[in-house]
Structure formats: C-alpha cells, structure tokens
C-alpha positions, 0 to 999 in steps of 0.5 A, a space after each residue: 893888379 891888386 884885385 887879383 892878388 887873392 887869386 895868385 896866392 892860391 896858384 902853385 906858381 906862388 907856393 911859398 911866397 907870402 901875399 905881401 911879397 907877391 906885388 913886389 915880385 910882380 913889379 920886378 918881373 914887369 907883369 901886366 894885365 890885358 883883357 880879351 873878348 871871346 874868340 879874340 886871339 891872345 897870341 899867334 904862332 910866330 909872336 915872341 915867346 918872351 912871356 909866361 901867361 896866367 889866366 885870371 878869368 875866362 877860358 883859353 885854348 892852345 891851338 896848333 895846325 898841321 901841314 894840311 891846315 887841320 886844327 888841333 887843340 893842345 889844351 883848354 885852360 881856365 881860371 888860374 892856369 899857366 900857359 906858354 911856360 914850356 916855350 919860355 923854359 925851352 928858350 924858344 924865341 917865337 911861339 909855335 902855337 896860337 892862343 885863343 880866348 874862348 870867353 871874355 878873358 883877363 890875362 896876366 903876362 910875366 916877362 920871362 927874360 926877367 924871371 930867368 935872369 938873376 935877381 939883383 936884389 937877391 930875393 929868396 922868393 925869386 928863386 922860389 918861383 923858378 922852382 915852382 915853375 919847373 915843378 909845374 912844367 914837369 906835371 904838364 909833361 905828365 898830362 901831355 903823355 896822358 893825351 898821347 895815350 888817348 890818341 894812341 888808341 886805334 878807334 874813335 870809340 876807344 879814344 872817347 872812352 879812354 878819355 871819359 874813364 880818366 875824367 871819371 877817375 879824376 873827378 871821383 864820380 861816374 857823373 862829371 862835366 868835361 871842359 870841352 864842347 863836341 868840336 873841341 873834344 874832337 880836336 883834342 882827341 884828334 878825330 873827326 867830329 862827325 865820327 865822334 858824334 856817331 860813336 857817342 850816339 852808339 855808346 848812348 844807345 848801347 847803354 854804356 854812357 848818358 850825356 847832355 852837352 858836356 855832361 856825361 855819366 858812365 853806366 858800364 865799364 868799357 875796356 880799351 885795348 891799350 
C-alpha cells in the first residue's frame, strides 16, 4: 500500500489531503489492492457495486452489452483513473457493466459504504474526499456527453473525424496517439470495425489523415454536420 502513496497524492480524489493523512484515510475506508492479469475480468455485471476503484497500474475497459449481445466500450482507463464511482454515488446495489483488465493491472478498491457514512472521528479530510468525488463525477458526465456527440453523427466517417479532431484539440497537436486499438475504437464509436477500417483507409488515400496503429496525424480540416 505504501508504494502507491506518491501516486495517490497526485490524483484529484485526494486534492487537499496531505500525504501524511492519506494512509489514515485509506485505513478508515477499508481499502485494499488486488492484482489482475491481462484479459482478466475485474468485475462482472451483477457483482455488488459497493466499491470505488482506482487504477494503480495498467489499463482497464468498462464494457456493456446490448440486448443482442453486441459489446460496447463505455470507457478505457489507465493509471490514476477512478472507476465505478457513479454507480456508488447513485446507490446501485449491483454493477450494470463488466470491467476488464487490458494489461497486468493493480487496482485499489475503496469501500463506498464507509466513504458515504459519517466519520466517527469527524475528520476534515473525509469531507474533502467526498467533495472531490462529486467534482470528478460531474466532469465525467461532461465526457460522456462528448461521446454521445460522436455517436450522434450520421456517418462512420463523421464519427471518426469528430473524435480525431477532439483528440487533436485535447493534445494541442495535429499529431497524437489515441488510447484505443482499432477494435476498441470501433466499439467506443459504436460502429463496425470493418466499416471503420474502410473509412480510415479512404481518409488516408484522400490525404486527410495519416495513421500508424494508434498514432494519427490530421493533414486537412474535415467538417462534420453536427
């Protein structure tokens, strides 16, 4: 646990909490760390939603299946990311998603029941972490709205370029790397991989983008309808 304190001090969840107080808080919140192998499920839909997770190392994906069994990636998260906090805040008793480890991964679990119950010690940093959590949830809602904007575009090409344009703005460069492989990007945008790959090939041939695996370079502005 002590090996990860330096990581935790840099996370938004622990803003305003001193490094010395973090171990005290973790103990009161009954946190524990568990390791997972690549492609191992961390949690499954239907499991108890009485936790908040922190990715200490590796990468994970949040997955959902529709009525017909089609899988969609809700989000892809790496070191330092928080997950399942929205379910805990909403008071859900079971998870509505699967959580998959994409690499060898270390996860810290926080007991959400302990987090949301009043602290018998009246510690100020317990109140601080709840405020930080609400701020994180609000920001993630904004990110979800952004994904909905990608999906709302009519064509696969528009969805791809809307996402790539936003990545360029976010990374402040027309050359950037995205956190998805081809299949994961297709799942995230809600499109068929074959159709997406065909559109990416067309965009390359038309001189609009260059790409190598997860690296992209936007060469020309592409206007979308939305």
